[in-house]
N, C-alpha and C positions, 0 to 999 in steps of 0.2 A: 761642042758640048758644054752644058752648064757648071761654071765654076762652080769651086767648093761656097767661096765666100757667098755668090748669088744663092745656090742654095739654102743656104742658114737664114739671108736675107727674109726669102724669102718662106721660108716655116715661122719665121717670128712675125710679118708681117699677118700671113695666115693667123695666127694666135692671136693678133694684136685684132684685129677683124671681129674674131668671134671671143671678144672681152675676156681672155683667158693671158694675155701676156704680164708676167710678174716684171716687176722693178722693184728696188733697193727702198724701201721708208724710210725717214727721221723722223719717229714719232717720240722723240721725248722733249720736244719741248709742248707737248698735247696732253691733254688728262686719259689719262690712261685706264682705258677700259679694253684691252685689247692682249697685253704681256701675261703670263701664266706665273708674273709676281703677286701672287694670292696674297702672300702675305707683309709685301712691303719691304722684306729682306734687302733686296736689291739694291736699294738708294738708302740704306739707312745709316743713317751716319755715324750713329752709337755701334753696332756692330763693322761699320768700316772701322772704326777705332780700334777696336777689339781686335781685328784679322790682323790689321797693321802693327798692333803692339807686341801680339803672339810670334809674329815673323820675325823681326826683328830680332834675332836667334840666331847665333852660331850657327848652328848645327844644319841650318835648311839654306837650300842653294836656290837661285834663281830658274834654273831649268832643269829637268831631268836628268838630261844628257841620254839619256836610250832607253828602250825599255826595264820593264820592271825585268827580263831576266838576264840584261845586260848589266849596265849600271843605273837603274832607275830607282830599283826597291829604296827601303829602309825602313827603321824600326817605327817610327811615327806613322808609315803606312800601313805597317802591318797592326798596330795598336788598334790604328783609327779602322779599319777595317772589324777589329773585334768589339771595339763601340759600336758598330754599326749592325754587328747580328747579334749583338746584346738588347741593343735598344727596339730591332724587330725582330727579336722571338725569336731569334734563327742560330743552325748551329755555326756558320761561316759565310762567309762574305769577300767579296771580292772588287774591288773599283776597277770603272774603264773609264775613256775618258769621253763619254756621251752616252746618252739611251742608247742611239741609233748602232754607235759601235757594242754595246751590252747587249742588242737582241740581235741581232746579226751574227754575231759572235757563238754563242748560245745555239741559234736555232740552225745555223750553219756547222756545226759540229755535234749536238748532245744527240739529237734524232738520225740513226744511220741509217744505209742503205737497207730495204727491209721492213722500215719502222714506218708512221703515218701522224703526217701533222694536220689535226682540224681545227683551224682557227674560224673566228667570228669576222664575219660581213664586212666590220670598222673595224679592225683592228689598224694600229700605224703601222705606214709605212717600211719600219724598220723592219718588223715582224715578216713581213711578204716578202724583203729582200733578202734576208736570213735563210726564210724557209727556200726561196730562188737560189740560193748559194750553197743548201746543203741537197742529201741524194734522198732523203726520205718522200714517200710519196704526200702528197697535200689535198686537201680536199678544205673549202669554206661552206659554213654554215649558214643560214640566216640570224639575223643580228637577233642574239640572246632570248632565241627559238632553242630550249631543249630538246623538244618534238626533232626537230630539222636535225641537231646534232645527232642524235640517238640513231636518225635515220644513214647518217653518214657514214655512224661507226662500223656498219654492216659492211662496207669498204675497205672498213681497214686491217692493217695485217700488225705483223711485230709491237713492238712498244708503240702505244698509242698518246700522240700528244696533245692537249686541247688548250691551245692558247685564248686569253682573254684578256680585254683591259678593263682594271677595277672599276675607274672610271673615266668613259671615253672623250675623247677630247674635242670631237663636231658633235654630239650632242647634247653632252653634258648627262646620260643616263649612266646609271651603277649597272656591271654584271649582276645574274645571277645565284651570285658565287656557294650560295647555300646547296642551290638545287643542283650544282656541277661538282660540289666536293660530292653528294651523295652516289654521282656515278661510279660506279666497278671497274678497275679496269683501264683507267685514264692517270695519267701523269698529267694533272694540272700548272700551266704555265701560266700567271697572272704579273700584266702590267701597270704597275703602281704609280707610274708619271704623275697621274694628277690626283692622286689618294691622297700619297704619302707623305705627311706634313699636314695634311686637312682631316682624315680621318683618324678613328682610335683617338681613346684618350691622350697620350700625349704626342698623337701625328704618329702612331707608328704605322696606318694605311690601314686599308680594307680589312684584307684579310685579319690583322691582330683584333682589329675592331669586331669580327663577328666569328673568330674565334678558331679559325682555320688553320692552325701554321700546321696541324700535322698531316692535313689534307691535300694540302699544295706543295708541290713538286719543288719551282722555283717560282722567284718573283725578282720583279724587275725595280730599283728605285733610283729616281732620276734627280738629280740638285739643282737644277737651273728652271724650276717651277718653283711650290710654297720653298723651296728653303734656299731659294732666291741668289744661288753662284754658280758653281758649275761641276758636272761629270756625271755619275751614275754606278751602281753596284748592282750585281748582282746577288741573290743569298737565298741560301740552301742549304746543302749538307756538307760536311765534311769531304764526301768522295765527290760530287759535285763540283765541285770549287778546286777541289787537286785537276778535274781533267779538263776544267777551263783554262786554267796555268797552262796543262799539256797540249790542246787541240785549239783554243779558241783564235785563230788566225789576226783575230781586229785586237785581242792583247798581247799575242805572242809579237805581233810587227810592227807595232806602234810605238814610238816615245812615249812615255809616260806621264800623264798630269804633272804640273809644275807644283813646289811643294805649296806655294800660296794657295796653288784651290785646294790643297789638302786641308792647310788650317784656316782656310776659309770654313770648308764643308764639318770641322772639326767645333767650329763657334755655333756654326748652328744648332747641331746635338746639345750644344751647352746652355743654347736659351730656350729651354723648354716651358718655362713659367711664362717666357712671353710670346712664345708659341702659341698658347693656350689662350691669352691673350686676345691676341689678335687673330686667330680662327674663332672665338666668339663674338668677334665684333664685325669679323665677314661675313659670318651667316646672319647676324644681325641685318646688316645694309643687306643680304640674299630676301631675306624675309619683308623688307621693307620694300624694293628692287618689286619683287611679286606681288602687293598690294598696289603700287603706282601702276605697273603696267594692265592690274584689272579695273582701275580706276582709267583710266584712258582708251578701253576697250581693245587692249591690244594682246589679250591673254591667246585668244585662240590661233593667232600668228606667231607664238612660241613656241618651241619641243619642251614640253614636259621634262623636268630635269631640278632636281634637287641639289644639285650641285651648284659652285660657285660658275660654271657655263652655261648659259642664256645665250639660244639662240632666236633669233629672229625671222622666218620664212620668208624671203621674197619672191624667191620661184623662178626665178632669172636674171642672167650673168648682168646686160648692161644693166637693167636696174639696181642691183645689189652693187655693184658698182662705183653704182652713180650716186646711190644712199652712202657709200663710205665716205667720196670726196665731200658730198653735203656738210658730216660731221666733221670732217678735218677740215672745212672753211672754218665752223662754228669751235674749235677748240677741242674736238674729241677724235679721241688715237680707237676706233674701231673696225675691226676686220673683216673683211670681207669676204666667205667663203666658197669656191663658185664651182661647177659642174666642171671638169671628171674627179674633183677632190672628194667634191662628194654628188649625189646621184643629180639629173637636171630633171629640174623641178622641185630640189629641194635646196637652193641657191641660198644661203642666208648672212645676216651679219652675225659673228660669235663675239658676243658681250661678254668680257672677264671682269667677275667682280674682285674687289680688292681690299683689305682693310685699309688700307689707304684710301676710298675713294669717301666721299661725303653724301648726305641724302641732300644737297641741294645740286649737286653733279647730278645725281639719279634722275631728281626730278629734272633737270634742263632734257639732259638725254631721250625722257621718256616723250619729253614736249615735242623734241627735233623729230625723234622717231614716226609721234603721230602726228605731226606738220606733212609730211614726207612721205608718208608708207606704203602711196600708189609709184614715187618715185619709178 
């Protein structure tokens, strides 16, 4: 009989042979074109000093010591949630330890047996996992396809939830939120992971930018991307937040975030002017990047995106991984996204642009890709 260790080893060898083996990288010494730190706050020395100064206060603790319902709650956490709700034009907010926890918590408990969740085919794994843990029926619809969504609505029953991302993490394209908001009889849920901090006058997100706050049932805001820190929040009505406190298992049964993380989140919300400057710089670089890929005749291999996520389609796992390796050897951190994370034939390099990048770095990156486009 095959041992468990042998079975695990065989699975890993098969994954390696197909170009799918995951390994932990350390890209911190490389030029960053792969992280979600769009505005550079995660490495900002000035912000670090502000966070440390604010944390040196006797009311703060190193650890939460329990869940919010046991010993992890604080006046500071509640005030921060009010700040978050006001900033994003919502009635209420609830902090979670991560975007994954927030999506799993919401989708596993709010849609009930007899309800239906319709989700865009490209939504994040955390939404899919939350749906799987829940009792509602679920159907996917073709990416950003309103007509397919309406066809799937004929299969729906009970309360109908429609789950989308404001900006999609793999293709970098945006959901048709205004069209979705016009559909009657749905509860629209928008994951703003890649739009919060980047869209809206002050970084409030795509929903606020398009004036749809009253048409969206719930939004997810994450802090590990444009905000550069850690954690997440679900924002919506007072009733929704009270319900999550009582029924979201990833909230109820998890030790809460440290006060240090909360202080960091608050510090970024207090940096609105700096966020505006960095956002403008980041999108200037995006315009420059678009110009350079056109000059290098690379545009046809890139997925159309108005966001800071730019994807160069290679179309094969090994070639995609090889190009990632070449770029790493030249000092650039760019992430290869391979199937089945993306469909077979759509394997790509996912390039994230940041306010901290330079035109010279973009020039060299595009040059290397052009030299090795058939790798």
